[in-house]
C-alpha positions, 0 to 999 in steps of 0.5 A: 867828068864827075862832080866832087862830093860836098862835105857839108857846109862849113862854118865861115870864121868871122875873124880875119885872124883865124881864117888866115891860117888852118889849125894844123899849121905850125912854125910857118917861116916868116918870110913866106908870102901870104896872099891876103892882108894880115892885120898886125902880123909881125911877119908883114914887116919883113916883106919887101916892096911888092908884097901884099900890104897888111890892113894897117897899110891900107888907107880907107878910100873916098867912096864918093866915086864907087858904088856897090851893086845889088844883085837880084835873084833872077833866072838866066835868060832863055836863049832865043832862036838864031843867037850866036851868043848867050848871056855872059856871067862871071863868078868871084873867088870861090876858095872851096865853098862848093855848097855856096857856089852851087847855091849861087848858080842855082839862084841865077838859073844856071844849074838845076837842083842837081848841079846840072847845067841848064842855061843853054847857050849862056857863057860863064867865066869863073875868075880863079881861086877854086881852092884853099880855106874852104872845105871842098876846093877839089869838089869846086874844080870837078864842078867846074870841069863837069859844067864845061862839058855840059855847057858846051853840049848845050851850046854855051860855055863854062871857062876859068881864069888862073887864079893865084891860089891855083898857082900856089897849089900847083907849086905846092904839089910840084915843088913841095919844100923846094927852096925858092928865092922869095925876094925876102930870103928862102921860102917854100910853095909848101909853107906858103900854101899852108899859110894861105889856107891849104887844105890837106883833104884837097892835096889828098884828093888832087889828081893829075887831071886837076893838075893838067886842068889847072896849068892850062888855064888862061891868065887874062881874057876878053869877053864882050868888051870886058877885060877879065882877069883874077888879080887887080894888078898891072903885073900882067903887063910884064908877060906880054903886050897882048892877051895871047902873049900873056897867056902863052908866057904864063903856061910856058913858064909853068911848063918849064917846071923851074920853082923860081920861075913859077914862084915869080909868077905867083908872087906878081899875080898875088899883088893887089889894089892897083886900081884903089887909089882915087888918083892913080887907080883909073890910070892903072885900069886904063893902062891895061885896057889900052894895052889888052883892049876892052872898056872895063876891067872885071877882076876878083882877088881883093875882097870887096870888104878890104876895098871898101875899108870895112874889115874890122869895123865895130858896131854901136855897141862896140862889137865886131861887125861882119862884112855886109856885101850885096853885089859886085863893087864898081870903082876906079871911075867906073872902069873896074868891077870887083867880084871877090865878095869875101866868102871866106869872110862870111861875106858873099860868093858873087855871080853877076851877069854882064854887062852891068852899069853903075848907078 
């Protein structure tokens, strides 16, 4: 596999309203679902229950039982003789920011200056959402595919989970403007992809090998007692009572190539914030852990600034302040770790070694 060429650093938009919809999108149907909360969006009122709420619907949680973890610049531990497993790392949402991803992987000692795997038998999991909004989603996929081969040759591995944006890109390529029953009327994958930051350059460079790779990704996995998933939702329970059943069901659904069925998977895995409420959040995590195993959920999908209620705040001078993300966010009574640092919002692309402990 060859690494996708970066397209140079892209200026990340400081305001929520601008990064949501690319400049070339016009007249997107109001009933098309956005995968992120959109402040003051008139379309939001038309979404039925189960769709992503708008920012004004999101209460700021009491952060007394949560902690945001700082991550230091550390090199990956050298593998020791006789080790069966190397250190475990997870990566949050990338969304096309290839340069930021390479910098974060270098900071952890996982790749060298040329982006080649140098971490020996380390294990690296990507939590999904490789494309959309950022400048080089295909380059990100190419990098992950190449690192998978290089890590395996070195005795480690690099694996990835299915994010809702992989489902969205697959749908946009396969079904285009084919109408689907969205639950709020008629929608299309193409319109939803554009609304959620779809990049024409990614679609132009999308090849069969990328489609095949995305369609085979697992939806959920367990590693070292950590339950890894993309979305902070209990909707995974709709697809089976075991990890194998969930992954098989999602893959089989994609294989059938039915637009409405694929849209339903996308819709369910776009849900978020199931763990955020102080009272119900820990119970939702425990339901997942009780079904699939593990002692802690690790997820992406919902940007940490949203979980902390820090989006759209103003500083003392009355000016908008960007989100400050220092590291992963541990919450839901210590049972959940959020890994989406909000790179599309001028936040931070997170790479974290596990296990990590709250403090």
